N, C-alpha and C positions, 0 to 999 in steps of 0.2 A: 733669826738664825731658825733651823732647823731644831737645833737643843732647847732652845726658847720655847718651840711650838710645844714639841714633846712635853716640858713638865709644865704647860699648862692643858694638853691635853689629861695626861696622867692627873691633874691635880679633879677636872672635871670628872673623870671617872670613877676618883675613888671618893667622891663628896657629893653622888645622886643623890642621898637621902635631903639635901637640903633644897632639892627645887621641886619637890612634890607641893609647891603653893598655889595661890590663885593666879600665879603669872606664869604658871608653868606652859602654858599656850603659846606666849612670848617667847620664853624659851627654845621652845624647839623651833620655833620660828627662825632664831638666831645660830642655835646648834645646829640642825641638819643639812642647812645649805651649805655652810662651807666643808663641814666631813663628807659628805657627800660629793661633793665637786672635784676634793682633795683626792677619795676614793677612786674616784670615776677617772681622774684624769693625769693621777698620780704616777709615777715610776713604781710597776711592782714590787713585793718586796721577795727581790730571789736571793739576799745575800745578809747577811749581819748588820746593822747600822745603826745609825738615829734615824731615817726615813721609812726603814724597817719597824722600829719601835714606834714609830707616829703613826703607820700605817694600822699596828697590831691594836694601841690602843684606843682610837679611834674605833675601830671595831669591837673591843669590848665593852666601848660606850653606849656604843651603838647596843650591843645583846642583851646591858645592863638596864636600859629603859621598860619601864613598865608596861606593859601590852593592856593592862587591864582599865586603862585609859582613852575617852573617848576621844580625848584633843588628839591622840595619838592616829587616830582613824585618815587625815588627811593626805599624810605623807608616807602611810604603808606603801601604794603602789612603789611611791620613787624608790623607798628603799629595798623593798624585792629585788624590785628592776637591777638594782647595784648590787646588790648580793649575788645573783645571777649570772651578770657576767663576770664579779671577781673567782669565782667559782671555776672559772674555768683556767685562770689565768695563775690565782694566789698560791702562797707557800700552803704547807699540809695546815699548821696551825690557822693561818687568817682562813682558810678554805672549813674547816670547821667550826669555825665562829661562824663565818655566814649560812651554814647549815643549821647553825642550833638558833640564831636570831630569825633564819626564815620557818623553822617550827615552831617558836614563838610566837611570830606573828601569824600564821596560819590558823594556830590556837585560837590566839584572841579576836582575830578578824577574819571570820570566813566567809570572803567575798574576792577573793583572789581572781583575778582573769584566767579563763579555761586554757589559753594562749601559755600565760608564765605556769602553770601548775604542768603542762605537757613537755613545757621546754624544760626546768626543773627534772624531771622524770629523765629524759634525755640526756641530760648532765649527766644522772646518774648512772644512765644504762652504758655512756659512755666510759666513766671508770670502771664499771665490770668487765666491758669490752677488753680494755687498755691491761687488765690482771696477768693475763700472762707474759705480757711482755715488761712489764713492773717485774714480775717476778722472776725472770730471766736479769732486771738491769740491775738489780738488787741484789740479788744473789751469787752474781754470775763473778768467778775471777775473785783475788785476793778482799780482801776487808776493804772495804771503801771509806774515805771520812766525809763521808755523809753527814751531813747535820741535823739531828731529831728535835725537833719542840714537840714538847706534852705539855697539858694541861687537864686537871680532872676537871668535872663540870662541874663542882662549883669554887675553882680555884684560877687564877689567871696567872700567869708564867712572865716574871718579869723580864724581859728580856736580855736587860743590864746586867743579869746575874750570868751570863752566859759570855760578859765581854771578851774575858779572856783566850777565848777560845778564838783560832784565826779566821779574821773575818773574810778572807778569800772561799771558808769550807760553804757551798751553798746549802739553803735549806731544799728540801724535798716540795716538790708542786705537788699541788693537788691533785692532780690526775693521776699521780704514780705514789699515791700515801695507801699504806693499809690503815691509819689512823682515819680516813675519811672514808672508805670503805664500810670500816667499823660502825661508823655516825647513819650510813645511807639507808639502812634498813630501817630505822627510825622514821626518818622523814617521807620514805613509800609508803607503808603504813600509814603514818598519819595522813598525808595525800589523800588513802584510799578509804578510810574514815570519814574524809570531811568533804571529798568529792568523787563519793560511792558509784556513781549511774556511769558518768563518764569515763571512767578509770577500768570497767572489767576487762575489755583488751590489753589493756596496757599491763596490768598485771601477769597475764597470761605470757606475755612476753619476756618476763624478768624468768621466767623459772628456768631454760636451758640457761640461762647466762647464771645463776645460783648454780645447778649443778655443774657448770665447769669451774666455778668459784671452789667447792667443795673438790671435785675431782684434782685440783690444782695443784703439782706436790713440789714444795721446799727441797733444793737436794741435801743431801745428806750431811756437808759439811757445813750447813747454814746455823746450827744452833751454837755452832763453834766459832764460828768466824763472824757472824752477824746474827748475833741473840736477841739485840733488842729489836730488831726488826722481825725475827723468826717466829718471836712472841705477839708481835701487833699481826703478824699473817693469821698466827694461831687462833688468836681472838677474831679475827676479819671471818675467817671460818665458821669458827662457834657464833656469831652473830648471822648468820649465813644461813644455821641449823636452826636459829630459833626463827627466823624469816622465813622460811619454809615451815614447818612447824606452825605457822600462822596463815598462810594458805592453805595448808592443807585442811585448816577447820571448815573454811568458807567458799574453796574451791579444787576438793579434792580430783575433780577432774583434769586439772592442768598437772597435777603433781603424779597421776597414777602410771603415766608411762616412766616415771624414775625411781620406783619403789624401793627396789633391790638394790640400785644404786644409793641409794641414800643411806639407809641401813649400812653397807660397806664402810662408807666414810664416814660415818660418825663412828663406828667401831674402830678405823683407822685414827680418827683424830682420838678416841679415849687412848688408845697406846702411846700416840704421838706427843701428847701434852707431857710439859718437863713436871719435874715433882713442885719446882718453885712458883708453878701458874695456877694454886688452889683454886684462886676466884675465875678462871677461863675455865677449869676444869667442873667446878662448881654450874656453871651457868649450862656449859655442855650436856650437863646430868639433867638438869630445870628442862632443858628444853629437849631431851631424849625423853625425858617423860611426860609431854605435850603429846608428841609423835604417838608415844605406848598405847595415849588414849584413843587414839584415832584408828581408823581400819589398815592402817600402813604398818600396824605396829608386826604384821605375819612376815618382815622384810628382818625382822631381829631373830626370828625362830632358829634360823641355821647358824647364829652366833651365838647359839645360848652357854655353849662351853667357854667364852670368850668374856663374857656377860657375868661368869657364877666364879669368875678367877678374879682375884681380888687384884693382882698385878695389871689384870687390865683397867677393871673397873676404877680400882683407884691408886695405882701407883704403888712405889714399893718405900716413900717417905714416912716416916711414921707423926710426925706433924701435920702433914697433908692430911693422910688417911684418918684419923681418927676424927676429926669435925665432918666427913664428907660421908662417912660410914652410914647414918640414920638416910640418907637424900638417897644414896646409890642401892643401898638393900631393898629399901621401898619403891624405888623405880625398878629394879629388875621382879622385885612382888607384883608389881600391875602389871608386868609383861607374863608374867607366871599365870596368876590370874586372869588378864584376858583370853591368852590364847590355849587356855588348858586343855580344849574339847581337841588341840593339832598337836599335842606332845605323844610323842613315842614313851614306848616302856623306859626306852635309855635313859631320857629326857626327864620323865617323872623320877626317875631315880637322883639323877645329878641334884635336881631341884632339891628333893626331899633330904640327901646328904648335905647340901649346901645351908638350908634354912633350918635343919636339925642344929648343927654346929652353930648356927647363928644365935639359935632359943638355946643353947647353952653352956653363951659367950659370958662370963660375968661384966667384962666391962662397956657392956649394952644398956641402954636405957630399958627399962620396962613395957616404952610403947612400941618400941623395935621386936624384943619379945612378943608381943600381944599382937604385932604383926604378921611374924612368922606363924606365931599359933595358927591365925587364922587363916593364912594360904594353905600349911599343912591342913588342914582339917576340911578346906573347901575343896584340894585335890583328890 
């Protein structure tokens, strides 16, 4: 029965440390054939149930395969092909697992067929193209009972823990998931690093899609009626800023036409990220700091007043503000330093007032006081 298969696959997944032996090659031959056949031919996991758990556990098992062993190489192409097929039809959690499997395989075995690489990037582009429709579908109307699965990078969800929920509630598909889009920049950057020569033109086609992702807005009631999806959406946009910061370093010409729009959207994100999403705001500040070290820092100069306003930069939650203050103040200090030749007298006055206040704040660490002192002296 399917339940018995689930128990067997779960046992295999949880005991991978016992298969790294001299019989590992034989183990792979017996494991991968039925797993890949079931994943390819079996029904997609659109609703909760034993079949969904079976597919999830199989993908989790593939994700846990060690990719630093040459014995896996003969099976790499077939696993990649299977994951690419599943990305276009599986639920969001399984699609995220497929992406992570592909990332691990490309890192461990840099020998993928160029057609497979282009197909992967085409699927990712399709996900970005669908984003406006996804936002409309998820956020429109009353709160919808759409099941959401989530898992951290180092842990796996036990689908059985959600059995008490109504089994008729469908999973989100990978093509309409903000969680999947959050993972996409990682795989695109990896493909570019590994297969750089053939992907320059492809990277350029991503830039307009990334700008549109930043400029897509959720409705005003999203945070109240669809908070989990809303936070996933903001995280997706922050990852997009990080992706653009990476492209700026190596292909500034691709991004230059959108310079002003990027900075405006970063400021908007700083204002809209809610107080309880401190990790998301931290990642946005880190990405902003990377942007500030490039020529695109000029886009932030019209927004100086916003950046010097703690309510915009940090928010109003004390528990969130204090840990982020060193990163936030040093990011704005970098901007003030690098663009010091462009400031007006009014701008300089605002910077001096803000960092003089920081210098005299006894709650900040000495290194922040030192940074403020250096900035004031350099100005």
